[in-house]
C-alpha positions, -999 to +999 in steps of 0.1 A: -792-604-288-778-585-318-748-563-311-738-537-337-703-539-351-675-514-343-683-513-307-654-500-287-655-514-252-641-506-217-641-536-193-647-527-157-636-553-131-641-549-094-636-571-063-640-562-027-617-577+000-646-596+015-655-612-019-619-621-025-621-645+005-649-665-010-629-681-038-624-678-076-659-673-088-659-635-085-621-630-089-606-605-112-593-632-135-627-648-137-644-615-145-617-608-172-623-642-188-661-637-190-659-602-205-632-612-230-652-643-242-684-621-245-665-596-266-651-622-289-685-639-294-702-606-302-675-589-323-668-562-298-634-545-297-620-546-261-600-514-259-590-514-223-598-528-188-601-508-156-597-526-122-606-519-086-592-548-066-600-545-029-627-518-032-662-520-019-692-514-041-708-492-015-696-460-031-682-449-065-651-431-052-628-458-066-596-450-085-602-475-114-638-464-119-629-427-118-601-433-143-625-450-166-649-421-164-622-397-174-612-418-204-649-420-214-650-383-215-622-384-241-645-405-264-621-435-264-649-460-261-687-461-265-695-492-244-689-503-208-691-540-199-691-557-165-696-593-154-728-583-136-745-553-121-729-558-087-695-552-103-706-517-113-716-511-076-739-521-048-754-487-040-789-489-054-793-452-062-759-445-078-757-478-097-791-472-112-781-436-120-750-447-140-766-477-157-800-462-166-793-425-169-757-413-171-744-438-196-774-437-220-776-398-219-739-397-228-741-421-257-724-449-238-739-484-239-737-504-207-739-542-205-739-565-175-734-600-189-746-623-161-777-602-153-787-599-190-788-561-186-783-539-217-790-502-215-804-502-250-831-527-241-861-527-217-848-539-183-879-548-164-861-566-135-834-540-131-850-522-100-851-555-082-815-564-092-802-531-080-822-535-047-808-570-041-773-558-046-778-532-019-793-559+004-762-579-002-740-549+007-760-543+040-760-579+049-722-581+043-717-551+065-737-567+092-717-599+090-684-581+092-696-562+123-706-594+139-672-610+132-654-579+146-676-578+177-668-615+184-631-609+179-632-579+202-650-598+230-623-625+227-595-599+230-582-604+195-566-573+179-585-566+147-573-531+138-542-514+126-513-521+151-504-490+171-469-475+170-445-497+189-463-530+179-468-551+148-489-581+139-475-615+148-464-635+116-485-666+125-515-649+141-526-616+125-549-610+155-520-609+180-498-579+187-460-583+193-434-556+200-419-539+169-382-541+174-378-508+155-404-487+173-410-503+207-378-487+222-391-453+212-424-459+230-405-470+261-383-439+258-414-416+256-429-431+288-397-430+308-392-393+298-427-384+308-425-403+340-393-384+348-412-351+344-405-341+308-434-323+290-450-337+259-436-307+239-400-313+252-403-351+244-414-342+208-385-317+204-360-343+217-373-369+193-370-345+164-335-335+174-325-371+174-340-377+139-366-402+151-393-408+124-428-400+137-456-428+137-475-419+105-443-413+085-430-447+098-461-464+085-457-447+051-421-456+047-419-491+063-452-507+070-484-498+052-495-489+017-507-454+013-520-434-017-498-406-029-522-381-014-523-399+019-485-402+021-481-365+015-500-358+047-474-376+068-453-350+087-415-355+092-418-340+127-431-352+160-456-329+178-468-329+214-503-341+205-488-373+190-468-378+222-499-373+243-518-398+222-492-424+229-491-416+266-528-420+270-531-453+251-536-483+275-525-507+247-489-502+259-499-519+292-507-551+273-544-545+271-565-545+239-586-514+235-610-515+205-643-500+194-633-463+199-650-453+166-673-466+140-684-459+104-712-434+102-732-457+079-727-487+056-722-463+026-699-438+044-662-439+051-665-412+078-659-424+113-676-411+144-662-413+180-678-437+205-681-428+242-653-442+263-677-462+285-686-482+254-651-492+244-642-529+244-612-534+267-596-568+273-567-570+297-534-588+293-537-599+257-501-591+245-467-582+258-467-548+276-441-521+267-444-503+300-453-512+335-482-499+354-460-477+377-443-460+347-476-455+329-493-439+360-463-416+367-463-405+331-500-398+334-496-378+366-469-356+350-487-351+317-505-318+318-491-308+352-478-276+336-512-266+324-536-279+350-523-261+381-502-232+368-526-206+380-518-213+416-482-201+413-476-164+419-446-163+395-467-174+365-480-146+343-518-147+342-532-130+311-567-116+311-569-118+273-573-155+270-600-163+243-602-125+235-570-115+218-562-129+184-536-126+156-550-104+128-529-123+102-540-159+108-569-157+134-551-178+160-551-169+197-524-149+213-507-165+243-485-152+271-447-154+267-417-135+279-387-136+302-373-120+333-343-096+329-326-080+359-356-088+380-381-071+357-411-092+346-438-068+334-414-051+309-407-084+292-442-099+292-457-103+257-487-117+239-476-137+208-494-157+181-494-194+190-494-203+152-458-189+149-441-222+161-416-237+137-427-273+144-460-269+125-468-267+088-472-232+073-466-213+105-478-177+107-452-149+103-466-138+137-476-108+156-465-097+191-474-070+216-462-061+250-488-071+276-486-038+295-491-018+263-523-037+254-536-033+289-530+004+288-545+009+254-577-010+261-581+007+295-576+042+280-600+034+252-627+022+276-622+052+299-626+075+269-660+058+261-671+059+298-664+097+300-686+105+270-715+128+278-751+121+267-748+147+239-716+131+227-732+097+227-762+110+207-738+125+181-719+091+178-752+072+173-764+099+148-732+096+128-735+058+128-771+059+116-761+085+089-735+061+077-760+033+076-783+054+055-755+065+031-758+056-005-728+032-003-743+013+027-777+011+011-762-001-022-743-029-003-775-039+015-794-039-018-768-061-035-767-085-005-805-087-005-807-095-042-780-122-038-800-138-009-833-136-028-816-152-058-804-181-036-839-185-021-853-188-056-827-215-065-835-234-033-872-233-041-865-249-074-840-275-061-863-291-034-891-302-058-865-317-082-850-337-053-884-352-046-888-361-082-854-378-083-863-397-052-896-409-067-878-421-098-852-440-078-822-417-085-819-405-049-824-426-018-845-416+011-817-409+036-799-386+011-831-369+002-839-362+039-804-349+046-803-326+015-837-312+021-830-305+058-798-287+048-816-266+022-844-258+046-820-247+073-802-225+048-836-210+037-845-201+073-811-184+078-815-165+046-850-153+055-837-142+089-809-122+073-833-106+048-855-094+076-824-079+093-814-062+061-846-042+058-842-005+063-865-004+093-848-033+109-813-019+103-821+014+120-839-002+149-812-028+155-783-004+153-800+021+176-809-006+202-774-021+201-757+013+208-782+020+235-774-013+252-736-007+249-737+028+264-760+016+292-730-006+302-706+024+302-729+043+325-723+017+353-687+028+355-671+061+363-634+053+357-614+021+352-581+022+372-572-015+369-584-035+339-594-070+350-608-100+333-644-093+344-644-057+331-627-067+298-654-093+291-682-069+301-673-046+272-653-065+246-659-096+224-627-098+205-594-080+200-573-084+168-536-074+170-517-068+137-480-070+130-456-042+138-450-018+109-415-003+112-403+030+098-385+028+064-350+015+068-357-002+102-354-040+104-363-047+140-380-029+169-361-029+202-365-015+236-341+013+227-357+019+193-395+014+198-408+035+168-434+014+150-471+013+143-494-015+152-531-021+143-554-029+172-589-037+162-615-038+191-649-055+187-672-043+214-703-060+228-735-053+208-719-027+184-688-045+170-659-025+157-663+013+164-630+024+151-595+011+142-568+025+164-533+029+151-510+025+181-478+044+179-455+037+207 
């Protein structure tokens, strides 16, 4: 084979963890030697090598490969060489795409030495070679699953050790207590068994400067990418504490098979039902006894499971209805008791305002009694409307719907949706062509077409709703339904949960806006404005109420 001179080459070397266990034949050093000798024999200038050591060929999201692609964009080489096609990748669709389409279309020559593949030549056997590489990938995945299944059935621990444990030095399938973190786990269980809540335990650990599990792994145990390490929080939170308290591994039992990969080519994991978990008892040293574990479990969630039975607990009717206008998180009950008064110091506050979370909301808060009074008064004003007043409201709404501004907005939205439909109609046939030519596998084709067809159905539905006749009919019917509800009531004296849900879908509470020069609203100085947006059943938001207290 004649190779032109002045070829500038990038060598790409890849080895998966499974292949590394099979000996030197596919090792990085062996690949490097083969590529270097080939370059010397054919007068090719080897500019640089890119390595992915320990990465599967099942996908192309590998750091070395992605780095090489960025360098190719800069024009630093015009050739890519691998030992064989499987080093490029084992995904049949993507490997074929890069070797037979992307590289040639971008003026890059691709050579796989052992498979006698050259993108400048006719490669009759290439489809079979790509297919066999994918068969190898799937067969390897099956063998790995078989090995893991056998280990699980024998009670061997074949996963990342949980917080509080580490792998034994002489047996990597055996858990032993981690002298650094095992005492922390014991402390958590004892505190929970003594009645401390998960939130209090987390706060105490933070106050004592204890490093949380993921941060501990980043700093002392496992290797993380820079992006992965950045996700590790410096603070404990109650969900981490609960996760530890629920884990039966601390009783000395091996619990595996809680999740699995979505497919051989995907890194996404999906949960497995608990009844299908593999549990083997008494496989390693327990950190807590059965009695402590059970008492911790009994206390966990006590404060939330039975709180409604106590008369002294404030029971909000706005759960799942009232939200923060700033961040969209729910508002929850909070407050205190002062000189025997409870109602006066009962508030709804944004749950995303806590200081122990990343990027907390600046928060919004409203007195519970004030919101009750506002909603009750607003509903009573709607209930008291006469038939003529209702007709005028509906007429006004229909007039606004028919205004030039509203019609222009509907027209622009319609044109945008129609444009997207046209694009979808062009994309789907191209996907089938790519599938027929081997650039897109059947599973991905099916998934992409299904997504596009679902989007198409939703667009056509919205287009039907945007038509002038549909808008008028829909609006009119919705208002008719809402005011039929109001006619069932004469007056609301006490606003309860059932009445609230009859009329209202959602309430959004904005932050307090203080007069100029004021820093904080107090009970003595309660001058402020606050936006309360009410979204009613069927009709949505009818008005924005500025509440001045």
